[in-house]
Structure formats: structure tokens, C-alpha cells
MIROVO-683442 format. One record per residue: residue in one letter; x, y, z of N, C-alpha, C, O, CB in turn. Coordinates in steps of 0.1 Angstrom, whole numbers. Glycine has a CB too. Example, Ala and Ser with C-alpha at 12.3 -4.5 7.8 and 13.67 -1.06 7.14 Angstrom:
 residuo   nxx   nyy   nzz  caxx  cayy  cazz   cxx   cyy   czz   oxx   oyy   ozz  cbxx  cbyy  cbzz
       A   132   -57    78   123   -45    78   132   -33    78   142   -33    85   113   -45    90
       S   128   -22    71   137   -11    71   129     0    79   134    11    80   141    -6    57
END
This chain:
 residuo   nxx   nyy   nzz  caxx  cayy  cazz   cxx   cyy   czz   oxx   oyy   ozz  cbxx  cbyy  cbzz
       M  1111   697   266  1121   692   269  1128   688   254  1121   688   243  1117   681   280
       T  1140   684   253  1145   677   232  1149   670   241  1148   669   253  1157   684   216
       T  1156   665   232  1160   652   238  1175   654   242  1176   649   253  1159   639   227
       D  1186   659   238  1197   665   243  1200   666   258  1209   664   266  1198   676   239
       A  1183   671   257  1184   681   273  1180   675   283  1182   680   294  1175   694   276
       A  1177   667   282  1173   653   290  1184   642   291  1186   633   299  1160   644   282
       I  1189   646   281  1206   633   282  1216   637   295  1218   633   306  1220   636   263
       A  1220   651   283  1219   661   300  1218   666   308  1226   673   313  1219   664   306
       L  1203   663   314  1200   664   322  1201   647   329  1194   646   339  1189   673   319
       A  1206   639   327  1206   619   330  1214   626   333  1211   636   340  1206   604   320
       A  1223   625   332  1241   623   329  1241   639   339  1251   641   347  1249   625   306
       L  1236   643   338  1244   654   349  1240   646   362  1248   641   369  1238   672   350
       A  1225   644   364  1218   636   385  1229   622   380  1239   624   388  1188   628   387
       L  1231   617   376  1239   606   375  1252   608   378  1257   598   383  1238   602   365
       A  1262   622   376  1278   622   382  1275   627   392  1285   627   399  1291   630   376
       A  1262   634   400  1263   640   410  1260   623   422  1267   615   429  1251   655   409
       F  1254   623   420  1247   601   430  1257   597   428  1262   592   437  1233   586   423
       A  1268   598   411  1279   589   416  1295   595   424  1306   590   427  1282   582   402
       V  1287   608   426  1302   614   436  1296   614   449  1302   607   456  1310   631   432
       R  1289   620   453  1280   613   467  1286   603   469  1296   603   476  1265   609   466
       S  1278   590   462  1275   580   469  1299   570   469  1308   563   474  1255   569   458
       S  1296   576   460  1319   577   462  1324   580   474  1335   576   479  1328   592   453
       G  1316   588   478  1321   596   490  1317   585   503  1326   582   510  1312   612   491
       I  1298   579   506  1296   576   511  1305   561   515  1304   556   526  1285   578   509
       L  1313   556   505  1318   541   505  1332   540   507  1338   533   515  1316   534   490
       L  1336   550   497  1353   555   504  1357   558   525  1366   557   533  1355   575   496
       G  1345   563   524  1348   575   535  1357   573   544  1362   581   552  1337   578   542
       G  1357   559   540  1359   549   551  1373   536   552  1377   526   559  1344   542   549
       L  1378   549   535  1391   539   541  1403   553   540  1414   553   536  1396   522   527
       I  1394   567   546  1403   578   547  1411   577   557  1404   570   564  1399   590   548
       P  1423   580   564  1424   574   577  1416   592   584  1411   602   580  1445   567   583
       S  1423   583   601  1418   595   609  1426   599   613  1425   609   619  1409   594   618
       T  1442   592   612  1455   598   622  1465   606   613  1464   611   601  1465   583   631
       G  1476   606   622  1487   609   613  1491   617   604  1481   618   597  1489   603   610
       K  1501   625   597  1497   639   587  1481   635   576  1473   644   577  1515   642   574
       A  1478   625   568  1462   629   563  1453   630   569  1444   636   563  1457   622   556
       G  1450   625   584  1438   627   592  1439   643   596  1430   650   594  1437   616   606
       Q  1453   648   604  1456   660   605  1453   668   592  1444   675   594  1468   659   608
       L  1459   669   581  1450   678   574  1439   683   562  1436   691   553  1455   681   573
       L  1435   672   570  1418   670   571  1411   672   576  1399   669   572  1413   663   570
       R  1413   678   593  1412   684   601  1408   698   595  1396   702   593  1422   683   607
       E  1421   704   594  1419   716   595  1412   724   578  1407   736   578  1434   721   600
       M  1414   715   565  1406   716   556  1397   730   555  1395   740   547  1400   704   558
       P  1392   725   564  1379   737   565  1379   751   566  1375   760   560  1372   736   575
       G  1388   748   578  1394   766   574  1401   771   567  1401   783   564  1399   774   581
       A  1412   761   562  1413   764   548  1406   772   539  1408   782   532  1413   757   544
       V  1397   763   541  1391   765   527  1380   783   530  1374   788   520  1378   746   522
       M  1379   787   537  1366   791   548  1380   808   546  1376   819   548  1362   776   570
       V  1392   806   543  1401   816   551  1408   818   533  1412   829   530  1414   808   568
       S  1408   808   525  1412   806   505  1394   816   502  1391   817   490  1412   776   496
       L  1382   823   512  1369   822   509  1371   835   503  1370   842   493  1357   819   519
       A  1375   835   518  1371   854   525  1379   862   522  1377   874   522  1370   858   541
       A  1398   852   517  1411   864   515  1410   878   505  1412   889   508  1425   856   507
       P  1404   873   491  1398   883   481  1393   894   491  1401   903   494  1385   875   472
       S  1384   895   495  1367   901   496  1382   910   510  1384   922   508  1344   885   503
       V  1389   904   521  1395   915   524  1404   919   524  1402   930   529  1394   917   529
       V  1418   918   521  1425   919   504  1416   934   498  1417   945   503  1420   900   490
       N  1409   932   491  1408   941   486  1392   950   488  1385   957   481  1412   938   475
       G  1394   944   503  1378   956   508  1392   970   513  1403   974   510  1364   946   530
       G  1377   976   525  1378   987   530  1379   984   546  1378   974   554  1365   995   526
       P  1381   994   547  1383   998   566  1370   985   567  1373   975   573  1376  1023   574
       A  1358   986   562  1349   980   570  1352   968   573  1355   964   584  1337   979   566
       E  1352   961   559  1364   944   556  1372   947   567  1363   950   575  1376   942   538
       W  1381   949   571  1396   953   577  1386   947   587  1384   935   586  1405   971   577
       L  1376   959   601  1378   954   608  1370   949   607  1368   945   618  1381   958   616
       A  1359   944   598  1346   936   607  1363   918   608  1366   911   618  1321   933   590
       T  1370   917   595  1378   903   595  1388   905   616  1385   896   624  1394   904   575
       V  1396   914   620  1398   921   631  1384   909   644  1386   899   652  1393   942   627
       L  1373   916   640  1369   917   648  1357   902   646  1349   898   655  1366   931   649
       T  1359   896   635  1351   880   638  1368   872   641  1368   859   642  1338   871   618
       A  1379   879   643  1384   862   643  1386   864   661  1391   854   668  1404   857   631
       A  1384   875   667  1384   878   686  1370   868   679  1362   865   688  1382   902   698
       V  1367   865   671  1351   853   679  1350   843   682  1344   836   690  1339   850   672
       A  1363   839   665  1367   826   662  1373   825   673  1371   813   676  1374   824   649
       W  1378   829   679  1392   821   686  1390   825   703  1398   820   710  1410   828   678
       K  1378   837   710  1368   832   719  1357   821   718  1359   815   728  1362   842   721
       T  1346   814   711  1341   806   702  1343   790   706  1338   782   715  1349   810   689
       R  1354   789   693  1362   783   689  1347   779   680  1349   768   675  1374   774   698
       S  1335   783   677  1320   784   665  1326   783   651  1335   791   651  1310   804   665
       V  1327   778   643  1323   776   626  1314   787   622  1317   798   619  1314   760   622
       I  1299   779   623  1288   784   626  1289   801   629  1286   808   620  1284   775   636
       G  1292   805   640  1292   817   654  1296   825   654  1293   834   661  1296   816   664
       S  1313   822   639  1324   830   638  1314   835   627  1307   846   626  1342   824   635
       M  1315   820   614  1304   829   599  1289   839   602  1285   849   594  1297   814   588
       A  1279   834   617  1274   845   616  1270   861   622  1260   869   622  1267   841   614
       A  1283   861   629  1287   865   636  1300   881   628  1301   893   630  1290   851   644
       G  1309   870   618  1310   879   601  1304   886   600  1307   897   604  1306   875   587
       L  1292   882   595  1283   884   586  1276   896   586  1276   905   578  1277   875   585
       A  1267   896   598  1271   908   610  1281   919   608  1279   931   607  1278   902   622
       F  1286   916   609  1296   927   615  1299   935   599  1294   946   596  1315   918   624
       V  1303   931   595  1303   931   576  1292   941   571  1293   952   564  1298   914   567
       W  1278   931   578  1264   948   574  1268   957   575  1271   966   567  1251   952   582
       A  1270   955   595  1270   970   600  1281   973   595  1279   981   586  1269   974   617
       L  1294   970   595  1300   989   592  1299   986   582  1310   990   580  1315   997   595
       R  1294   980   568  1295   990   555  1281   998   559  1274  1004   551  1295   981   536
       Q  1277   998   572  1262  1014   567  1270  1020   570  1274  1029   561  1245  1021   576
       V  1279  1018   586  1290  1032   585  1304  1033   582  1310  1041   589  1292  1037   597
       F  1310  1029   574  1326  1030   564  1314  1032   549  1319  1033   538  1341  1009   563
END
């Protein structure tokens, strides 16, 4: 390993540690009530939608039907992990059919 690579690796490790530890140290300062708290509670769903939307928009019948079925599972179970697992299973199975 060259010196430059070792320095870059050490800098990246330090940056990763700084990001993680700042979240732990500053996490207590984040409000859990009011508008900010509501925003933070809704954030995971918004991130999931932003990740899935391009696949749905650019997809075909398999992706569209999998989206509807996944939404039904999410509505019925209220489980993020269960909905993600069901969505993956639906899209895989429907791609085999279509």
C-alpha cells in the first residue's frame, strides 16, 4: 500500500467515525415533538418512496402490479420490513410471469 493510499484510507475512516459519533452526541438535541419531530417520523417513508418511484415510473406491468400489492401489504400490516420483503417477492414473481 502506498503512503497516499494509507493517508486516504485513514482520512475516510476518520470521517466515517466523525459522522457516526456526531449523530450519537448530537442526537439528543433533535426535537421529537412539533413540526421537526413529525418530519423526522415521516422521513423513512419518504426515502423509500423516492428510491422506488423511478422503478415504478420506468417499469412495466410487473412493477406496477407489485407496487399496488406492496401498498396493500403496507396498509394492512403497517410493517416497513414486511412491506419491503413482500414488495421484493411480488416484483420478482411478477417479472417471471410478465
